[in-house]
N, C-alpha and C positions, 0 to 999 in steps of 0.2 A: 395539678402541675408537671411536678415536677417526676411524679412517677410516672407520670403516662411519657414525658420523655426520655425517661431511664426504658419505655417501655420501647418506644423506638428505635430508642441505641439499640436495644438490645435485638431486635427481630430486622434490623435490619443494616447491619455494622458489614456485614458479610456480602453480603447481592452484588454489592458492585467490585467485587472481586472474584466469584465462583457466575456466578449465572451466562455465563455462555449460552450463542447460540442463537442469538434477536432475537425480537419481540417476542416473535412463536411460543418458543422454549421460557420465555420470561412467564406470559400466563401462566404456563401448566405451572412453572415454578413458585409463584402467588397462591395458585392456588390450591396448593399443596401446606403450605405455610400461612395463610393467614384462616385458611379455610379450616384447614384439616388436623393443622396443629393447633394454632394462638385461639382459633375461632371468635377471629372479631368480626365476621363476618360470615353468614347462611348463603349455603350454596345455589340454591335453584332459586330464580325471581319467580314469579307466578304460572304455575304451570297454565296447560292450555284449560284444562276439565277446570279454572277459576275465574278465565277468563267471560265476561258476560256479565258475571254475580255483581252485584249491588256493596264489594268492599266498602267497607269505613274501614280506610286509611288515617283517624283523624281519629280510633278510638285511643285512652291510655295506655289498659288492661292488657291489650291485645292488637296493639298495631305493628306492623310488615316492619321489617327491619332492612334495611339498604340492604341487599344480592349480592354474591361475587358476579351472577350473572348482569343484570345490572351494568354491573361500571365494565364488564367486558365490552358491552353495547355500546353505550357512553362510551366507550378511549378510542373505539373503531369506527362512531360515527362519526366526530368528530376531529377537527384539523389536530396536526400535532403528532409529537413520539405516541402512540398508542397507549405503552407498554410502560412509560414513562409514567404515565399520566393518573394511569389507574393505579400504579405504585401509590402516587400523590394520591388519589384519594381513596383509600384506604387508609391509610396512613390521617389526612385529615379528617376522615369523620370517626375513627379513633379518637383522636385526640387533639383534633385541631390546627388552624389555619398554621400554627407558627410550625406546629410537626411534621404534620404535611413537606413543607418547604426541610425543614431537617430532614428528613424520611431521602426527598428526590435529592438533597445534596451528597448524602451517602451515596447511594445511589449510583450518581451521573458526576461525579468531583474522579474518583479512581480510574476506570476509564475515559473520561479527558484530558487527563495528566499524562496518564499512558504515550495514548496518541497525539499530543504535544509535545514530547521528545522525541518520537519518532519522528513529525513533521521537522527536528533540529535536524534527524542526520539521515534524512530524505533530499537535502535540499544541496545536501554537500554529496552525493554519489552520481559517479556516472549515469551513462543513457542505458545500461542495461548491466546486470546481479549476478553475481556468480548461479551457476545451474543450483549447486545446493541451497539455497535461498528457493527458488523455483519450485521445488522439488519440496520443499516444508511449505509453502509458502499452499499448494497443490495439497498435500497429506493434508493441511487442518481444513482447509476448503470441501475438502469430505468426508472430514471428520464428524462437521459440523453438517450439511447433506443429510447423514442419518439423525442427528440430532434430535437437526426441528421435524423434518418424515416422524420419526417418533413426535416428537411435541404434537404435531399437525392429530396424529390419529388417540393418541390420548384426550385431546379437548373433542374430538370426534365425539367420544365417546362418551366424556362424562357429560357434554353440552347439548348433545343434539340425541335428542330421546324419542322423535315422533319420524311418521315417516314423509311429512309437508319437509320437514327441516330436513333431514337426510338428502331426499331430492337434491335443495337450496346448497347443500353445502355441494350434490356435486357439478350444477351448473354452473358457484359460482368458481370452482377453482379449474373447470373446465373450460366454461370463458374466461379468466382472468390467463390462462394458459394459452389461447387461439390468437390473444390480443391483448394489447398493453395502451393507454394512454393517458395523459395526464386526468380528464376524465370522468374516464371508465370505471376507475375501481368505483367511485362515486353512486353511479346511478348504478353499478351490479348491487350495491348494500344497499339505494333508496325502491330498489325494483324489488328485490328478499321483502322488506319490513312490509313493502304495500303487499304483495304476493300475502302474506301469512296474516294483517290484519281484515283483508280481503274473504279470505278463507273463513277464519277466525268467527267475524262479524256474522257471518252466511251461516252457519255454525248455531250464534248463539242467538239467530231468529228463530228459524227451524225448532230450535231446543223453546225457548218460548213461547212462538203458537201449541206445539206436541202439549209442554207439558201445562198448558192457561189451565184451571179448572172448567171454563168452558167447555174447553174443546176436547177434555180427556168427557164430559159427559155428553156432548156428541158425539162422540168416538163411537162411544160405551152405547147408544143408545138401542141402537140392530140389533146390538148383544141379548139385552134385556129386550127387545120387543119380540126375538126368537127365541129366547127361553120361555117364555113366556105363551106363545103355540105353541110348544114342544111340553110341554105342561097339561093346555088344556086338551092338545092329544091324547094324550097320554092317560085321563080322566075323562075321556068319552062317559054320557051315560052307558051303564049297561047293567042297573035296575033297575028299582018303582022308582015314579017320576018324584016319591018326598026324599026318597034318601040318594037323587044322582042329585035332587035341590042342595040340599044337605051337603052337598061333598061338592057342586059346585061353586056354594057359598067356602065353602074352606079353598077350594083350589086359589079361588078369589081376594083371599084371603093373605094363602101361603105367595103370591105371587104379589101383588101390594108387601110382604113385607120384605121380600126378595127385593123389589126394588125398591124401596125403602132403605137397604140395608147395603145395597149397590151404591144411591147416595150416599151414604154416612160415606164408603166408603172413597167414595172422588172424594169429597168432603174430605179427608182425614190426609187424602196423598196433601192435597190442594194446599194442607194447613201445616206438612211435612216438606213441599219444594218455594214456599214461601218460607218456611224457615229455613233451609239450605240457604235460599237465597237472601237475607238475610244476614246469618252468620256466615258463612262458608267453611268455616272450622270447625265450626261443631259438626259435619257428619267427616269428616277426619281422622277423628280420635282423642288428639291429640291438640292444644290453640296453639297458636303460634308466641315464640317464644318474645315480651315485652322487651320494647324498643331499651336498649344499651347504645345506644351510637350515640356521635356525640351532637349537639342541635348545630345543624347548619347554618348558613345565609339566609333569610327572609325573603324571598322571593323579588322584593322589592327594592332588597341591596343588589343582589344578583341582576339584575335588568342594568342598575347602575356600572355593575361594570363593566360586561354588556356593549354599553352602551358609549361607553368612558376609553372604552378599547378599540371597538372599531371608528372611534374621535382620532386616535391613536393612528391608530393605522391611514387611513385616510388622512392626514397629518402629513406622515411619514410617507408616501407614496406621493403626493403633490410634490413635495421637495424634493425629490424621485427622480418628478416624470419633468419641473420646472427649470432647478439649478442651472443651468449650464454644465458647470463643472466641482461639479464636491467632490470631495477626496476621498481616498482609498478606503479610509476607514470610514466613512459613512457610507458609501455605495455595498463595502460588503456588506453592517447591518439591518442596511431596508433591501437587498436583495435575499438574505437569509429571514427577515421577518415576515415577507413578503410569499418564501416559500415556507417557512412554518404555516402562515396561515391559508394557506390553498391546497396543504397535501393532506388528503383525503387517506386512506388504505395504506398508509406505515412504507413500512419498506422498498415495498415492489415502486411504489410512484418516488420516492426518497430521489434514490440515486439518480436516474434519468432528470431529474426537476435542479439537483444539483448542479448537475453537470450542464443545465442549462443555462442559471444564475454566477456556476464563477470557471467554470470550464472555458463558456462561448467569450468569455468578459476578457481572457487572454492571460489572468491572471495565474492560474495554474495551469500544469501542463498535461496533455491527455495523462501522458507514461506516468505521470505523480498521481495523478488522479486514479489513475485505475491500480498503483500500487498500493497507496492507499484504502483501497473498497477492497483488494483481501488483505490487508491487515485488520480490517474491522472488522471480517467476520472470526479473529482470532483473538477480538479484545471482548472482555465481558463487562457488560452492560449493557446500555443505551447503543442502537448503531446511530442513531443524530448526532454522536458524536463522532460519528465522522467531518460534520463540520466545523469542531477542532481544529483537527488535524486543516482542512482547508484553509480553513481561515487564516493559520502560521503561516501558511505557506500562497498565497494571493498578499498578506503583506513585502513581503520581500520585492526590494527593488527599493523600498521606498521610505519614506523616514520613517514610519511605523516600527516597531520593534515585532518583532514575533509570539512574545507572552499578547500585546493587548489584541493583536486580530485575529487571537485563538481566544481570547477573554473575550472580544465583540463577536465574535463568531453563534460563543455558546448560549450571549443571554439572548443573541438575534434568536437560533432558532429553537429555547427551550421556553424564551418567554408568552413568548404567545401564546401556544397552545395550553401552560400553567393558566394565565389566566380569563381563558376561556373556559375550563373546566372549572374553575374557584364558582365564577360568574352562571355556568350553568346548574353546576350542585345546588346554588342555588333554589333556581325555578324548577329543583329537577321534585321535589316534596310534594310542590302539587300538578306539577304532569303529570305523577307516575299516579295520580286517579284517574289518568283518562284512560278507559280499557281498551280504545283503539289504538294508541299508544305501546302499550303492554305488548301488545300485540304485537304492535308493530319490529317490537325488539328480537323478538324470539327467530324473526324474519334478519335483523341486520345482523346480530348473532348466527347464524347457518351463514350467512354470504364470509364473515367474516373468517367463520374456519374452513370456509371451501378456497377462503387468498391464503389462508398456511400454505394448503394444499401448491397454488402457486407460486410462490416464493421455493419451496423446496424445486421445483421442477428453475427456475432462473436461477435456482444457483448452481442446478449442476450443468446448467445449460455453460455460465462462465466458469466453472470450476478449477479448469487444467491450464496454469500456465507454465510456459517456456518459455525461452528465449526468441523465441521466431514468431512467438503471437502471445505478447503481453496484453491483450483484448482477452485470454482467458477462451475457452472451449470445451464442450462437455467432456465431464467427468467420465464418459462410455467410451473415451479414445481409446482406454487400455483398462485391460480387467483391475488392471493393482487397486485403483483406484473403486471403481466395484465391491470390490476387497473392503478397501478402507471403510467407505459408506457400510456396507453391513455392518460390518465387525461394530465400526459405534454404536447401530439401528438392535442389530441382535443384543453386543453389552448393555446396553439399559433396557433391553426389554425382555430379559432371560436373567440376567444376572448379578440387576443395580448397578452398571455399572454408570457413576455420576458425571454432565456435562465436562467440567473441566478434564473429568479423566479421562474421556473419551476425546477429546481436543492435546493433547500433549500426548497420548497413543495415535490418533491421529497423525503430528509431525513427527514421533520418531519412522511409524513407517514411511510416511514421506520419504524422508532418508535415507531406511534402509532399500528402498526402491531405487535411490540413486545410486546410494551405492553398489548398491546390483546391476545397476549399466553402466557405471560406467568402469564397472572393474571388465 
């Protein structure tokens, strides 16, 4: 346990300080860190060629390890902060529940503390900010767009490997750009999962029918008859009756040998197909690595955790709806608890939902909300730390201290997603044996990658801040911000510019722009 805790601290201590760019970039950072460098998990999940085979997941000598792509799909398919939940799952699988919690705290607390400190400052500033601040924030936003765009491209190259999922990436990204609603992003992911499941199962059924021994024999029967007919024609009688009779006898014997040889080939092929089906990895040349992951909860405990969570959720919602005048602190916790429970799709859904549950309640002004949104883009760690900023501001004017408001918001926005992840991972050991579900994960992955491109577009549309329009304008309003975005993207692609350096460079370029414009 001590060694695992030490490993988790060494692997995670810096992520909450250096992981800029939002969940899209976080997923890429996690893949590079835990797949390529530390090799805690493997890259690929069950490939398309394996869907439909009778894989034995319970074989202790050749057991499937939980894969990066599985965790990526689970983190995006379940409610809550996607990148935070994925990091939690990776560390929980490696070292157990408490190491997962430790990794979560190392990941989330630095950004949460920073957002809390900014909330204290924002509550004491005037209605407008100096122009230099808007230029700095716009430069940070422009650099962040480039970082997210690069992460989207890299994720699509690493996780998307066939034509169907490439089509789904395009449709998911385009659909997310054309329309936005709380229910819409989950529908996109479910539809993509159904598409891949339907496609893969149809292919599987056709392959089973085509490769079945009887089917193969029926298909080859006309070929055998044609071969015998050609043999009979070529051996027509041209000599004496006796010699012709002997020749025809030899021909019949040869044809019979040919027939038996073809049947033996069919049986041999059928046996090889059966062997490959029963042991799919024997055809791959190398066996799968033995299971080294930490033992997860049983499915029974997973069910208990999920049932308990939904019971607590219903209780909180009943109190929220029936109690006539709850305290501001409880209302804040209940609203964020509800928000985290129904957030599917991560960042694109988070912003309008928090606006609905915090700004519409009259707890935070629209100006402070948008200012915090701009600050959030420049902070490392999870974007859900935005709720900490809002929680501190939401309790202003009450007897509750900003620290209590921020803490309540932190718990409300993160706890539901983590509980659901723990319970679902207990079920996953059994669910991952389902071929249809594994196939559906491919579609969920593709839609999630497509929504990363949607995030690029939406941040681009509100990234340009100024004193006249604090709600944000498209970055294309000034060529300079396009250059900042391109610098971030090209720097990361060709020159190894890491996200923290790209964000700092974006802020510097924003200040350069302000100095030139004001001179």
